[in-house]
TORNU-261718 format. One record per residue: chain; residue number from 1; residue in three letters; x negated, z negated, y negated of N, C-alpha, C in turn. Coordinates in Angstrom, 3 decimals. Layout:
BEGIN
<rec mol="A" seq="NUM" type="ALA" n_xx="X" n_zz="Z" n_yy="Y" ca_xx="X" ca_zz="Z" ca_yy="Y" c_xx="X" c_zz="Z" c_yy="Y"/>
...
***
This chain:
BEGIN
<rec mol="A" seq="1" type="MET" n_xx="-82.125" n_zz="-123.977" n_yy="-103.318" ca_xx="-82.981" ca_zz="-122.832" ca_yy="-103.308" c_xx="-84.368" c_zz="-123.050" c_yy="-103.191"/>
<rec mol="A" seq="2" type="ASN" n_xx="-85.113" n_zz="-122.340" n_yy="-102.098" ca_xx="-86.388" ca_zz="-122.548" ca_yy="-101.646" c_xx="-87.339" c_zz="-121.737" c_yy="-102.459"/>
<rec mol="A" seq="3" type="ARG" n_xx="-88.533" n_zz="-122.118" n_yy="-102.731" ca_xx="-89.556" ca_zz="-121.298" ca_yy="-103.506" c_xx="-89.797" c_zz="-120.040" c_yy="-102.784"/>
<rec mol="A" seq="4" type="ILE" n_xx="-89.872" n_zz="-118.815" n_yy="-103.460" ca_xx="-89.933" ca_zz="-117.481" ca_yy="-103.132" c_xx="-91.151" c_zz="-117.081" c_yy="-103.795"/>
<rec mol="A" seq="5" type="SER" n_xx="-92.121" n_zz="-116.375" n_yy="-102.867" ca_xx="-93.262" ca_zz="-115.676" ca_yy="-103.505" c_xx="-93.181" c_zz="-114.169" c_yy="-103.293"/>
<rec mol="A" seq="6" type="VAL" n_xx="-93.253" n_zz="-113.402" n_yy="-104.322" ca_xx="-93.113" ca_zz="-111.958" ca_yy="-104.294" c_xx="-94.390" c_zz="-111.254" c_yy="-105.044"/>
<rec mol="A" seq="7" type="ARG" n_xx="-94.946" n_zz="-110.389" n_yy="-104.385" ca_xx="-96.033" ca_zz="-109.643" ca_yy="-104.820" c_xx="-95.633" c_zz="-108.222" c_yy="-105.403"/>
<rec mol="A" seq="8" type="SER" n_xx="-96.176" n_zz="-107.992" n_yy="-106.477" ca_xx="-95.656" ca_zz="-106.828" ca_yy="-107.282" c_xx="-96.693" c_zz="-106.197" c_yy="-108.106"/>
<rec mol="A" seq="9" type="ARG" n_xx="-96.610" n_zz="-104.859" n_yy="-108.422" ca_xx="-97.817" ca_zz="-104.441" ca_yy="-109.446" c_xx="-97.269" c_zz="-103.955" c_yy="-110.507"/>
<rec mol="A" seq="10" type="VAL" n_xx="-97.855" n_zz="-104.152" n_yy="-111.639" ca_xx="-97.554" ca_zz="-103.823" ca_yy="-112.947" c_xx="-97.611" c_zz="-102.161" c_yy="-113.154"/>
<rec mol="A" seq="11" type="ASP" n_xx="-96.667" n_zz="-101.495" n_yy="-113.440" ca_xx="-96.655" ca_zz="-100.077" ca_yy="-113.692" c_xx="-97.749" c_zz="-99.674" c_yy="-114.654"/>
<rec mol="A" seq="12" type="ALA" n_xx="-97.975" n_zz="-98.464" n_yy="-114.726" ca_xx="-99.098" ca_zz="-97.708" ca_yy="-115.631" c_xx="-98.474" c_zz="-97.927" c_yy="-117.111"/>
<rec mol="A" seq="13" type="ASP" n_xx="-97.145" n_zz="-97.983" n_yy="-117.155" ca_xx="-96.595" ca_zz="-98.192" ca_yy="-118.478" c_xx="-96.565" c_zz="-99.666" c_yy="-118.945"/>
<rec mol="A" seq="14" type="GLY" n_xx="-97.174" n_zz="-100.566" n_yy="-118.092" ca_xx="-97.275" ca_zz="-102.056" ca_yy="-118.420" c_xx="-95.879" c_zz="-102.916" c_yy="-118.287"/>
<rec mol="A" seq="15" type="MET" n_xx="-95.233" n_zz="-102.152" n_yy="-117.499" ca_xx="-93.904" ca_zz="-102.814" ca_yy="-117.071" c_xx="-93.990" c_zz="-103.323" c_yy="-115.633"/>
<rec mol="A" seq="16" type="LEU" n_xx="-93.453" n_zz="-104.646" n_yy="-115.589" ca_xx="-93.254" ca_zz="-105.252" ca_yy="-114.185" c_xx="-91.956" c_zz="-105.230" c_yy="-113.823"/>
<rec mol="A" seq="17" type="ARG" n_xx="-91.762" n_zz="-104.515" n_yy="-112.456" ca_xx="-90.347" ca_zz="-104.588" ca_yy="-112.158" c_xx="-90.292" c_zz="-105.287" c_yy="-110.851"/>
<rec mol="A" seq="18" type="VAL" n_xx="-89.489" n_zz="-106.363" n_yy="-110.823" ca_xx="-89.510" ca_zz="-107.291" ca_yy="-109.519" c_xx="-88.030" c_zz="-107.295" c_yy="-109.046"/>
<rec mol="A" seq="19" type="VAL" n_xx="-87.815" n_zz="-107.224" n_yy="-107.739" ca_xx="-86.718" ca_zz="-107.436" ca_yy="-106.888" c_xx="-86.868" c_zz="-108.506" c_yy="-106.043"/>
<rec mol="A" seq="20" type="VAL" n_xx="-86.052" n_zz="-109.498" n_yy="-106.110" ca_xx="-86.403" ca_zz="-110.736" ca_yy="-105.295" c_xx="-84.756" c_zz="-110.922" c_yy="-104.573"/>
<rec mol="A" seq="21" type="PRO" n_xx="-84.846" n_zz="-110.767" n_yy="-103.214" ca_xx="-83.550" ca_zz="-111.036" ca_yy="-102.567" c_xx="-83.307" c_zz="-112.628" c_yy="-102.356"/>
<rec mol="A" seq="22" type="VAL" n_xx="-82.525" n_zz="-113.071" n_yy="-102.975" ca_xx="-82.261" ca_zz="-114.516" ca_yy="-102.933" c_xx="-80.943" c_zz="-114.929" c_yy="-101.937"/>
<rec mol="A" seq="23" type="GLY" n_xx="-79.856" n_zz="-114.088" n_yy="-101.789" ca_xx="-78.951" ca_zz="-114.274" ca_yy="-100.881" c_xx="-77.659" c_zz="-114.661" c_yy="-101.707"/>
<rec mol="A" seq="24" type="ALA" n_xx="-76.586" n_zz="-114.320" n_yy="-101.171" ca_xx="-75.255" ca_zz="-114.738" ca_yy="-101.783" c_xx="-75.080" c_zz="-116.145" c_yy="-102.056"/>
<rec mol="A" seq="25" type="LYS" n_xx="-75.409" n_zz="-116.929" n_yy="-101.209" ca_xx="-75.238" ca_zz="-118.366" ca_yy="-101.338" c_xx="-75.930" c_zz="-118.928" c_yy="-102.510"/>
<rec mol="A" seq="26" type="ASP" n_xx="-77.000" n_zz="-118.398" n_yy="-103.345" ca_xx="-77.638" ca_zz="-118.680" ca_yy="-104.419" c_xx="-77.280" c_zz="-117.886" c_yy="-105.604"/>
<rec mol="A" seq="27" type="ALA" n_xx="-75.946" n_zz="-117.289" n_yy="-105.477" ca_xx="-75.549" ca_zz="-116.421" ca_yy="-106.649" c_xx="-75.175" c_zz="-117.427" c_yy="-107.840"/>
<rec mol="A" seq="28" type="ASP" n_xx="-75.266" n_zz="-116.815" n_yy="-108.934" ca_xx="-74.713" ca_zz="-117.499" ca_yy="-110.133" c_xx="-75.652" c_zz="-118.810" c_yy="-110.540"/>
<rec mol="A" seq="29" type="ARG" n_xx="-76.683" n_zz="-118.707" n_yy="-110.065" ca_xx="-77.758" ca_zz="-120.015" ca_yy="-110.311" c_xx="-78.733" c_zz="-119.707" c_yy="-111.470"/>
<rec mol="A" seq="30" type="GLU" n_xx="-79.172" n_zz="-120.415" n_yy="-112.050" ca_xx="-80.208" ca_zz="-120.301" ca_yy="-113.075" c_xx="-81.495" c_zz="-120.623" c_yy="-112.349"/>
<rec mol="A" seq="31" type="VAL" n_xx="-82.649" n_zz="-119.670" n_yy="-112.517" ca_xx="-83.953" ca_zz="-119.516" ca_yy="-111.887" c_xx="-84.964" c_zz="-119.756" c_yy="-112.921"/>
<rec mol="A" seq="32" type="GLN" n_xx="-86.064" n_zz="-120.101" n_yy="-112.627" ca_xx="-87.437" ca_zz="-120.141" ca_yy="-113.432" c_xx="-88.162" c_zz="-119.174" c_yy="-112.786"/>
<rec mol="A" seq="33" type="ILE" n_xx="-88.896" n_zz="-118.462" n_yy="-113.556" ca_xx="-89.875" ca_zz="-117.184" ca_yy="-113.177" c_xx="-91.094" c_zz="-117.654" c_yy="-113.823"/>
<rec mol="A" seq="34" type="THR" n_xx="-92.367" n_zz="-117.597" n_yy="-112.979" ca_xx="-93.646" ca_zz="-117.864" ca_yy="-113.526" c_xx="-94.484" c_zz="-116.600" c_yy="-113.014"/>
<rec mol="A" seq="35" type="ILE" n_xx="-95.099" n_zz="-116.005" n_yy="-113.935" ca_xx="-96.001" ca_zz="-114.779" ca_yy="-113.584" c_xx="-97.410" c_zz="-115.191" c_yy="-113.861"/>
<rec mol="A" seq="36" type="GLU" n_xx="-98.209" n_zz="-114.957" n_yy="-112.861" ca_xx="-99.772" ca_zz="-115.159" ca_yy="-112.903" c_xx="-100.325" c_zz="-114.058" c_yy="-112.217"/>
<rec mol="A" seq="37" type="ALA" n_xx="-101.530" n_zz="-113.721" n_yy="-112.449" ca_xx="-102.186" ca_zz="-112.698" ca_yy="-111.751" c_xx="-102.551" c_zz="-113.181" c_yy="-110.359"/>
<rec mol="A" seq="38" type="ALA" n_xx="-102.432" n_zz="-112.232" n_yy="-109.429" ca_xx="-102.922" ca_zz="-112.395" ca_yy="-108.283" c_xx="-104.255" c_zz="-112.462" c_yy="-107.925"/>
<rec mol="A" seq="39" type="PRO" n_xx="-104.783" n_zz="-113.043" n_yy="-106.864" ca_xx="-106.353" ca_zz="-112.916" ca_yy="-106.809" c_xx="-106.755" c_zz="-111.510" c_yy="-106.469"/>
<rec mol="A" seq="40" type="ASP" n_xx="-107.911" n_zz="-111.020" n_yy="-106.883" ca_xx="-108.612" ca_zz="-109.804" ca_yy="-106.631" c_xx="-108.676" c_zz="-109.444" c_yy="-105.205"/>
<rec mol="A" seq="41" type="VAL" n_xx="-108.193" n_zz="-108.297" n_yy="-104.934" ca_xx="-108.602" ca_zz="-107.941" ca_yy="-103.530" c_xx="-109.617" c_zz="-106.786" c_yy="-103.365"/>
<rec mol="A" seq="42" type="VAL" n_xx="-110.199" n_zz="-106.447" n_yy="-102.265" ca_xx="-111.179" ca_zz="-105.759" ca_yy="-102.161" c_xx="-110.643" c_zz="-104.229" c_yy="-102.253"/>
<rec mol="A" seq="43" type="THR" n_xx="-110.921" n_zz="-103.367" n_yy="-103.270" ca_xx="-110.354" ca_zz="-102.104" ca_yy="-103.357" c_xx="-111.393" c_zz="-101.198" c_yy="-103.367"/>
<rec mol="A" seq="44" type="ASP" n_xx="-112.730" n_zz="-101.354" n_yy="-103.660" ca_xx="-113.774" ca_zz="-100.494" ca_yy="-103.972" c_xx="-114.382" c_zz="-100.142" c_yy="-102.535"/>
<rec mol="A" seq="45" type="ARG" n_xx="-114.629" n_zz="-98.887" n_yy="-102.303" ca_xx="-115.284" ca_zz="-98.597" ca_yy="-100.955" c_xx="-116.379" c_zz="-99.192" c_yy="-100.579"/>
<rec mol="A" seq="46" type="ASN" n_xx="-117.313" n_zz="-99.666" n_yy="-101.571" ca_xx="-118.737" ca_zz="-100.154" ca_yy="-101.456" c_xx="-118.525" c_zz="-101.580" c_yy="-101.148"/>
<rec mol="A" seq="47" type="ASP" n_xx="-117.517" n_zz="-102.238" n_yy="-102.005" ca_xx="-117.161" ca_zz="-103.793" ca_yy="-101.639" c_xx="-116.761" c_zz="-103.851" c_yy="-100.185"/>
<rec mol="A" seq="48" type="TYR" n_xx="-115.991" n_zz="-102.927" n_yy="-99.863" ca_xx="-115.467" ca_zz="-102.964" ca_yy="-98.314" c_xx="-116.532" c_zz="-103.037" c_yy="-97.371"/>
<rec mol="A" seq="49" type="ALA" n_xx="-117.298" n_zz="-101.906" n_yy="-97.669" ca_xx="-118.452" ca_zz="-101.903" ca_yy="-96.742" c_xx="-119.431" c_zz="-102.864" c_yy="-96.702"/>
<rec mol="A" seq="50" type="ALA" n_xx="-119.686" n_zz="-103.633" n_yy="-97.900" ca_xx="-120.705" ca_zz="-104.856" ca_yy="-97.686" c_xx="-119.932" c_zz="-106.049" c_yy="-97.112"/>
<rec mol="A" seq="51" type="TRP" n_xx="-118.443" n_zz="-105.950" n_yy="-97.190" ca_xx="-117.683" ca_zz="-107.268" ca_yy="-96.575" c_xx="-117.779" c_zz="-106.903" c_yy="-95.001"/>
<rec mol="A" seq="52" type="LEU" n_xx="-117.655" n_zz="-105.722" n_yy="-94.519" ca_xx="-117.389" ca_zz="-105.338" ca_yy="-93.337" c_xx="-118.949" c_zz="-105.780" c_yy="-92.755"/>
<rec mol="A" seq="53" type="HIS" n_xx="-119.844" n_zz="-105.281" n_yy="-93.318" ca_xx="-121.474" ca_zz="-105.591" ca_yy="-92.620" c_xx="-121.635" c_zz="-107.126" c_yy="-92.787"/>
<rec mol="A" seq="54" type="SER" n_xx="-121.000" n_zz="-107.923" n_yy="-93.695" ca_xx="-121.069" ca_zz="-109.439" ca_yy="-93.559" c_xx="-120.543" c_zz="-110.079" c_yy="-92.322"/>
<rec mol="A" seq="55" type="VAL" n_xx="-119.498" n_zz="-109.441" n_yy="-91.875" ca_xx="-118.665" ca_zz="-109.933" ca_yy="-90.720" c_xx="-119.090" c_zz="-109.419" c_yy="-89.414"/>
<rec mol="A" seq="56" type="VAL" n_xx="-119.430" n_zz="-108.308" n_yy="-89.319" ca_xx="-119.996" ca_zz="-107.495" ca_yy="-87.980" c_xx="-120.946" c_zz="-108.307" c_yy="-87.459"/>
<rec mol="A" seq="57" type="GLY" n_xx="-120.569" n_zz="-108.682" n_yy="-86.050" ca_xx="-121.715" ca_zz="-109.345" ca_yy="-85.092" c_xx="-121.722" c_zz="-110.835" c_yy="-85.408"/>
<rec mol="A" seq="58" type="GLN" n_xx="-120.723" n_zz="-111.268" n_yy="-86.090" ca_xx="-120.518" ca_zz="-112.851" ca_yy="-86.353" c_xx="-120.080" c_zz="-113.415" c_yy="-85.102"/>
<rec mol="A" seq="59" type="TRP" n_xx="-119.184" n_zz="-112.884" n_yy="-84.249" ca_xx="-118.869" ca_zz="-113.493" ca_yy="-83.006" c_xx="-119.825" c_zz="-113.993" c_yy="-82.185"/>
<rec mol="A" seq="60" type="ARG" n_xx="-119.827" n_zz="-115.198" n_yy="-81.758" ca_xx="-120.682" ca_zz="-115.981" ca_yy="-80.868" c_xx="-120.082" c_zz="-116.487" c_yy="-79.702"/>
<rec mol="A" seq="61" type="GLY" n_xx="-119.868" n_zz="-115.811" n_yy="-78.836" ca_xx="-119.348" ca_zz="-116.411" ca_yy="-77.635" c_xx="-118.748" c_zz="-115.258" c_yy="-76.750"/>
<rec mol="A" seq="62" type="GLU" n_xx="-117.919" n_zz="-115.481" n_yy="-75.665" ca_xx="-117.354" ca_zz="-114.647" ca_yy="-74.728" c_xx="-115.962" c_zz="-114.336" c_yy="-75.021"/>
<rec mol="A" seq="63" type="PHE" n_xx="-115.516" n_zz="-113.074" n_yy="-74.932" ca_xx="-114.032" ca_zz="-112.767" ca_yy="-75.024" c_xx="-113.410" c_zz="-113.035" c_yy="-73.632"/>
<rec mol="A" seq="64" type="GLU" n_xx="-112.270" n_zz="-113.878" n_yy="-73.624" ca_xx="-111.695" ca_zz="-114.166" ca_yy="-72.409" c_xx="-110.351" c_zz="-113.880" c_yy="-72.405"/>
<rec mol="A" seq="65" type="LYS" n_xx="-109.806" n_zz="-113.467" n_yy="-71.358" ca_xx="-108.243" ca_zz="-113.241" ca_yy="-71.330" c_xx="-107.729" c_zz="-114.441" c_yy="-70.633"/>
<rec mol="A" seq="66" type="MET" n_xx="-106.783" n_zz="-114.994" n_yy="-71.479" ca_xx="-106.216" ca_zz="-116.282" ca_yy="-71.194" c_xx="-105.246" c_zz="-116.125" c_yy="-69.778"/>
<rec mol="A" seq="67" type="PRO" n_xx="-104.790" n_zz="-117.011" n_yy="-69.018" ca_xx="-103.821" ca_zz="-116.753" ca_yy="-68.059" c_xx="-102.670" c_zz="-116.250" c_yy="-68.814"/>
<rec mol="A" seq="68" type="GLN" n_xx="-101.880" n_zz="-115.377" n_yy="-68.082" ca_xx="-100.663" ca_zz="-114.790" ca_yy="-68.636" c_xx="-99.633" c_zz="-115.284" c_yy="-67.873"/>
<rec mol="A" seq="69" type="GLY" n_xx="-99.488" n_zz="-116.183" n_yy="-66.935" ca_xx="-98.347" ca_zz="-116.641" ca_yy="-66.148" c_xx="-97.988" c_zz="-115.763" c_yy="-65.092"/>
<rec mol="A" seq="70" type="ASP" n_xx="-96.860" n_zz="-116.164" n_yy="-64.646" ca_xx="-96.325" ca_zz="-115.279" ca_yy="-63.497" c_xx="-95.107" c_zz="-114.561" c_yy="-64.076"/>
<rec mol="A" seq="71" type="PHE" n_xx="-94.965" n_zz="-113.215" n_yy="-63.727" ca_xx="-93.840" ca_zz="-112.164" ca_yy="-64.019" c_xx="-92.600" c_zz="-112.779" c_yy="-63.474"/>
<rec mol="A" seq="72" type="GLU" n_xx="-91.495" n_zz="-112.639" n_yy="-64.162" ca_xx="-90.079" ca_zz="-112.818" ca_yy="-63.381" c_xx="-89.790" c_zz="-111.513" c_yy="-62.575"/>
<rec mol="A" seq="73" type="THR" n_xx="-89.254" n_zz="-111.866" n_yy="-61.530" ca_xx="-88.628" ca_zz="-110.899" ca_yy="-60.682" c_xx="-87.226" c_zz="-110.188" c_yy="-61.183"/>
<rec mol="A" seq="74" type="ARG" n_xx="-87.184" n_zz="-108.972" n_yy="-61.491" ca_xx="-85.994" ca_zz="-108.331" ca_yy="-61.970" c_xx="-85.378" c_zz="-107.544" c_yy="-60.966"/>
<rec mol="A" seq="75" type="ASP" n_xx="-83.868" n_zz="-107.616" n_yy="-61.094" ca_xx="-83.161" ca_zz="-106.771" ca_yy="-60.286" c_xx="-83.642" c_zz="-105.217" c_yy="-60.528"/>
<rec mol="A" seq="76" type="SER" n_xx="-83.736" n_zz="-104.609" n_yy="-59.416" ca_xx="-83.894" ca_zz="-103.167" ca_yy="-59.515" c_xx="-82.756" c_zz="-102.220" c_yy="-60.051"/>
<rec mol="A" seq="77" type="LEU" n_xx="-82.906" n_zz="-101.361" n_yy="-60.890" ca_xx="-82.096" ca_zz="-100.393" ca_yy="-61.364" c_xx="-81.551" c_zz="-99.451" c_yy="-60.374"/>
***
């Protein structure tokens, strides 16, 4: 069985409900679950604005469209 990461949120009642699809081939197996807090994400509008202002204008260079290759010739309908 491979390691599976699932992000979920604790409900207002303090309960964590997690559904993890592992597949039929791993049925009837014992698993180990570790719970840890996920890293904080930007949720405050002011934090987002500050982050946005920090990245705006940071690109130094030219935007170039890379060669797309040749299109295949298809039969007409």
